[in-house]
N, C-alpha and C positions, 0 to 999 in steps of 0.2 A: 684831772681826767675823772670824770665820772662813769664807771663802767657797771653795767648790769651782766652778772654771769649767769643769773637765773638759776636753773637746775643743770649746771654743768659740773659735773662731780670730779671731773678730771682736772678742772682750774682750780677747784677748791683745793682737792689733794696736793696738787702741784707746788702751790703757793701756800699751804698750810693755813687755810682761811676757815677758821672755826666760828667766827663772829662776823656781823654785817652792823654798822660800816666798818671797813677796814682802811688806814691809810698805809700806803705803801710808798716809800721814796726811791725814785729812778734817778740815776744821775743822767748827764748829758748824751751818754751814748748808749742810753737805753737800757742800762745794767741794774739790777735791783740791789738797792744798797741795802734796804732793810723793809722786810717785808711784815714787820711787826712795829712799824713806826709809831711812836706815843703820839698822843693828841696834841694840838698846840697848848693847851693849857697844863700838860705835865711838865714836870721838872726836866727831864731830859731832852725834849723836843728842841729846844732852840740850841742846844750843845751840839748835838747830832747832826742838825741843819748847819750849823757853822763849820763844823769839821769836814763835812761833805763838799760843801762849797768853798773851802780853803780859805775862810774867814777867820779874824782872830776872836779870841774869847771877848765878850762883853764885860768890862769892867764896871 
């Protein structure tokens, strides 16, 4: 989802948005899993995604 929050300070404050762009991981029920999701090229990205989706670790 691509969201433009613009100048909505309450949104930025509620979700601790201090920089843009920001990746936020949301589960199937719409709950925030991680509001400071690493970028896909970062080391912890795949591990966090696999844990959230219930997938086994990549070997």
